[in-house]
N, C-alpha and C positions, 0 to 999 in steps of 0.2 A: 794868239792868246790876248784877251782884253786885260785892261789894267786891273779891274776888280779881281779877276781870277789870279793874276800874277801876285797881287798883294796878299790874297788869301793863302796861296801856296807858300810864299816866302815867310809869312807870319807863322804858318804851321811848321815849316822847316826850322825856323829860328827857335821854336819851342822845343824841338827834339833834343838838342844837346842838354838842356836843363833836365829833361826827363831821364836821360841816360846817367846823369850824375846824382840823381836823387837817391837817398837811402831808404831802406825798407823800415817801417815801424815795427818795433818788437811786439811779439805776442808770445805767451808761454809755449815752450817747445821749439820755437823757431831756431834758436842758437844750436841746440842739440841736433836738430835735423840737418843743418848745414855742416856742422862739425862731423857728424856721422857720415856725411856724403864726401868728406875729404876737403871741403872748402876752407879757405882762410877767411876768418870773420873779423871784422873791425867794428867794435862796439863803441857807441858814443852815448854816454850817460849824460842826459841834458834835461834842462827845464826851460820852458818858453820864456820865463822871466829872468833868466840868468845871463848877465852880460858877458861873463867869461865863456859860457857855452856858445853864445852868438859869435864871439870872436873866433873861437875854435871852428865853428861851422863855416865861417867865411874863408878861413885858411884851407880847410878841407875841400871846399867847393873850388877854390882857385887851383889847388894842386890837381884835383881830378880833371879840371878843364884843360890843364897843361899836359897831362899824361893820361891818355885814354886807357892804358893798361891797369891803372888803379881800379876803375869802375868795371873793367872787363874781367879782372882776375881775383878781385877781393869782394866779398859780400859785406856791404856796409849796412849796419843796423842801428837805428836810433832807439834808445831806451828812455822813455819818458820818466824822469825821476819822480815827478809828482804821483804817477800811477804805480811805478814799479820799484821805488826806492827802498821798499822793505821786502822785496820779493826774494824767492829762493835763489834766483840768478845773482842778485846783488850780494846775498849772504855767502853763496858758494865761492864767488870770486873776490870776496872781501873788498868790495868797492867802498871807499871811504866817504865819497860825496859825489854830487853832480859835477860836471865838467871833468869827468874822468874818461879817458880814451884807452881802450884795451884791444890788442890784436891777439887772436887765438888761432891755433890749428890743432885739430885732434884734441888731445887732453893737455896740450902744452900752451902756456901763455908766452907769446913772443915778445911782449913788452907792454908797457902802460905809461901813460902821462896823466898827472893829476894837476888840474888848474893851470896848465901852461898854454900859452897862445902863440909862441914864436913859430914862424913858418919853418925855420930850420929844425926845431924839435919835432913838430908834427910830421914834417916830411921824412925825417929819420924813421919814425915809427911806421909810417905808410910804406917806406922803402923796405923795411924789415918784413912787413906783411907781404909785400909784392915778391920779395926774394923767396919766401916760403911757399908761394902759390905754385 
């Protein structure tokens, strides 16, 4: 194998873990579809301009990178606050603001965090979701 091929393959392989830990962007009906299928859903209500949201996202990505079971057994969905902050989903779950994280299974809320960024707190919510998966 020549150097160029090797570099192309390793660059592609290096990108794969990032793809595996990425969340799905919310669209209406997506949460219900996953909950009806029996999936555990982890919702991240965020805005691109929100520094608290960015801090939460960094922690979530780090935790997913350390434990592949999170990404394998939980459906992570990012909900764009600017687009869906007044949606039926937000109203039905009584989401107070962006930077809210919620774990769901079926018709049960497993837990939520509002505007908290500590690794310990976010890990606890993700562990609760994982235990329900």
